[in-house]
C-alpha positions as CSV (number, residue, x, y, z in Angstrom):
1,M,127.2,-86.2,58.2
2,A,128.4,-82.9,59.5
3,T,132.3,-83.5,58.5
4,I,131.5,-84.0,54.8
5,E,129.4,-81.1,54.8
6,A,131.5,-79.0,56.3
7,A,134.3,-80.0,53.8
8,D,131.8,-79.6,51.1
9,I,131.3,-75.9,52.4
10,A,135.3,-75.2,52.2
11,D,135.7,-76.4,48.8
12,I,132.8,-74.4,47.7
13,T,133.9,-71.4,49.5
14,N,137.4,-72.1,47.5
15,L,135.7,-72.6,44.4
16,L,133.7,-69.5,44.4
17,K,136.6,-67.1,45.4
18,R,139.1,-68.6,42.7
19,E,136.4,-67.9,39.9
20,R,136.3,-64.4,40.9
21,F,140.2,-64.0,41.0
22,H,140.4,-66.0,37.8
23,R,138.0,-63.4,36.2
24,D,139.6,-60.1,37.2
25,T,142.5,-61.7,36.4
26,A,141.9,-62.8,32.7
27,Q,142.5,-66.4,33.7
28,W,139.8,-67.6,31.0
29,D,140.5,-71.8,31.1
30,S,140.7,-71.5,35.1
31,C,137.7,-69.7,35.3
32,R,135.7,-72.3,32.9
33,A,137.1,-75.0,34.8
34,A,134.8,-73.7,38.1
35,F,131.5,-74.0,35.7
36,H,129.5,-77.0,35.0
37,P,131.3,-78.8,31.9
38,N,128.0,-78.4,30.1
39,A,128.0,-75.0,28.8
40,P,124.1,-75.0,28.2
41,L,123.5,-76.0,31.9
42,T,124.8,-73.1,33.1
43,Y,123.5,-69.4,33.4
44,I,125.0,-66.3,34.3
45,N,122.9,-62.6,35.3
46,V,124.5,-59.9,35.7
47,A,124.4,-55.9,34.6
48,W,126.0,-56.8,31.2
49,Y,125.2,-60.2,30.5
50,E,122.6,-63.0,30.5
51,G,123.1,-66.4,29.3
52,D,125.6,-68.8,29.7
53,V,129.5,-69.4,30.9
54,K,130.8,-70.1,27.7
55,D,129.8,-67.1,26.0
56,F,130.6,-64.7,29.1
57,L,133.9,-65.7,29.0
58,R,134.1,-65.1,25.4
59,R,133.0,-61.8,26.0
60,S,134.4,-60.9,28.9
61,A,138.0,-61.7,27.5
62,K,136.8,-59.6,23.9
63,V,136.3,-56.3,26.6
64,H,139.3,-57.2,28.8
65,Q,141.8,-54.2,28.8
66,G,145.0,-56.3,29.4
67,K,145.5,-55.5,32.6
68,V,143.6,-56.1,36.3
69,N,140.8,-53.2,36.2
70,I,137.6,-54.8,37.7
71,I,138.4,-56.2,41.1
72,H,135.5,-58.6,42.7
73,S,136.5,-57.5,46.7
74,S,135.2,-58.1,50.0
75,F,133.7,-61.6,48.4
76,D,132.7,-64.1,51.4
77,P,130.4,-66.6,50.4
78,V,128.7,-66.7,54.0
79,E,125.2,-68.5,53.4
80,I,126.4,-71.8,52.1
81,R,123.5,-75.2,52.1
82,V,124.2,-78.2,50.9
83,R,121.5,-81.0,50.1
84,G,123.0,-84.0,48.6
85,H,124.8,-82.8,45.5
86,R,123.4,-79.6,45.3
87,A,124.2,-76.3,46.6
88,T,123.5,-73.0,46.7
89,S,125.5,-69.7,48.0
90,E,124.6,-66.1,48.9
91,A,127.8,-63.6,49.1
92,F,128.0,-59.8,49.8
93,C,130.6,-58.2,47.3
94,Q,131.9,-54.9,46.3
95,V,133.3,-54.4,42.3
96,T,135.1,-51.8,41.5
97,S,136.9,-50.3,38.5
98,S,138.2,-47.0,37.3
99,L,137.7,-44.7,34.5
100,T,138.7,-41.7,33.2
101,I,136.0,-39.2,31.3
102,G,136.7,-36.0,30.4
103,D,140.6,-36.4,31.8
104,I,139.1,-37.0,35.4
105,D,139.7,-40.4,36.9
106,Y,137.0,-41.8,38.9
107,E,136.5,-44.8,40.4
108,L,132.9,-47.1,40.4
109,A,132.6,-49.0,43.4
110,S,129.1,-51.1,43.4
111,H,127.8,-53.4,46.3
112,M,126.2,-56.7,45.4
113,R,124.7,-59.8,46.8
114,L,125.8,-62.7,44.6
115,A,123.6,-65.9,44.6
116,T,125.1,-69.0,43.0
117,R,123.7,-72.8,42.6
118,L,126.2,-75.4,42.2
119,E,126.7,-79.3,41.4
120,K,128.9,-81.7,42.7
121,S,129.8,-84.6,40.1
122,L,129.3,-88.0,41.3
123,D,131.9,-88.7,39.0
124,S,134.9,-86.5,40.3
125,N,133.4,-85.4,43.3
126,Q,134.4,-82.0,42.2
127,W,131.7,-79.3,42.8
128,Y,130.7,-76.8,40.1
129,I,129.1,-73.7,39.5
130,L,125.8,-73.7,37.8
131,S,124.5,-70.3,38.3
132,L,125.4,-66.9,39.0
133,E,122.8,-64.2,39.5
134,A,123.6,-60.2,40.6
135,I,121.5,-59.0,43.2
136,Y,122.3,-55.1,43.0
137,V,122.5,-53.2,46.2
138,R,123.7,-49.7,46.0
139,D,126.8,-47.9,43.9
140,R,128.7,-44.7,43.9
141,L,130.8,-43.1,41.4
142,V,133.9,-40.8,43.1
143,S,136.7,-38.7,41.8
144,T,140.3,-40.1,42.6
145,F,141.4,-36.7,43.9
146,P,139.0,-35.4,46.2
147,G,137.8,-31.8,45.4
148,S,138.5,-32.0,42.0
149,S,135.9,-29.3,40.2
150,A,135.7,-30.8,36.8
151,A,133.7,-34.2,38.7
152,S,131.1,-31.7,39.4
153,Q,130.4,-31.2,35.8
154,L,129.0,-34.8,35.5
155,T,125.5,-35.1,34.5
156,M,122.8,-37.9,34.7
157,T,120.9,-38.2,31.6
158,Q,117.5,-39.1,31.7
159,E,118.3,-42.7,30.4
160,V,120.3,-43.0,32.9
161,Q,117.9,-41.3,35.6
162,A,115.5,-43.9,34.4
163,Y,117.8,-47.2,36.0
164,P,117.0,-48.2,39.4
165,K,119.1,-46.5,41.8
166,S,120.2,-49.7,43.8
167,Y,122.9,-49.8,40.0
168,R,122.0,-46.1,38.4
169,H,126.0,-45.0,38.9
170,L,126.8,-48.6,37.5
171,A,124.8,-47.9,34.2
172,F,126.2,-44.8,34.1
173,V,129.3,-46.1,33.3
174,M,128.4,-48.9,31.5
175,L,126.5,-46.6,28.7
176,N,129.8,-44.7,28.9
177,R,131.8,-47.9,27.9
178,G,129.5,-48.8,24.8
179,L,127.4,-51.6,26.9
180,K,123.7,-50.9,27.8
181,P,122.7,-52.8,31.1
182,R,119.0,-53.6,31.5
183,P,116.9,-52.0,33.6
184,D,114.8,-54.4,35.0
185,L,117.8,-56.2,37.2
186,P,117.2,-57.5,40.6
187,H,118.0,-55.1,43.4
188,E,116.8,-54.3,46.7
189,D,114.6,-51.3,46.4
190,D,112.3,-54.3,44.3
191,Q,111.7,-56.8,47.0
192,E,109.9,-59.1,44.4
193,S,112.9,-59.5,42.3
194,V,115.1,-60.3,45.1
195,R,112.3,-63.1,46.0
196,R,112.7,-64.4,42.9
197,V,115.9,-65.1,42.6
198,L,116.2,-66.8,46.3
199,D,112.9,-68.4,45.9
200,R,114.5,-70.4,42.6
201,N,118.1,-71.4,44.5
202,R,115.8,-72.6,47.2
203,A,113.3,-74.6,44.6
204,F,116.5,-75.5,43.1
205,L,117.8,-77.0,46.8
206,D,114.7,-78.6,47.1
207,G,115.2,-80.9,44.2
208,A,113.4,-79.1,41.7
209,E,114.0,-80.1,38.0
210,E,117.2,-79.0,36.7
211,E,115.6,-76.5,34.0
212,I,115.1,-74.9,37.2
213,V,118.7,-73.6,37.0
214,K,118.4,-71.1,34.3
215,G,115.0,-69.6,36.1
């Protein structure tokens, strides 16, 4: 039994890492293959999107810039729990991206926890991602050329300041890109929102009905 679980953990780790790499490099078909074949059963909740994987990938492809920009680095699934054909995973992750504002180049770095639910197909013996939820920890926005006086000219509007500190710089960048993140995302300064995500995952692992997937 221990050998089987170790093999499952290795398969899940590999699956989760491949999915992030394929998403960053715009390999949409490979990214889709990591998720459950039945799209309505899937659930993704990140800063700019909430819904199933089909629409997530469609919108991701639409806004992709044609080159690698967003990178999920330091991604290491460590808290993987397997129970029968169900599993959950947690991982710390740093997401970086570059942007230019007023002729000044910046880099955004957002630190988060990614919580995932997975299901193993009884037919193919293959693991699939059912849900992916981000819990925001902290972020920063820095000039790629330290000491640039123009960088200090950035100001946060009241709209940006209304966002939680855990992902305020991310919100600033997303608003600059024409996106509007939700102000009620799970984040570390709101431990109740964190508990809701983790409690749903525990309930799923304990055998709750499939509708628990969408929380």
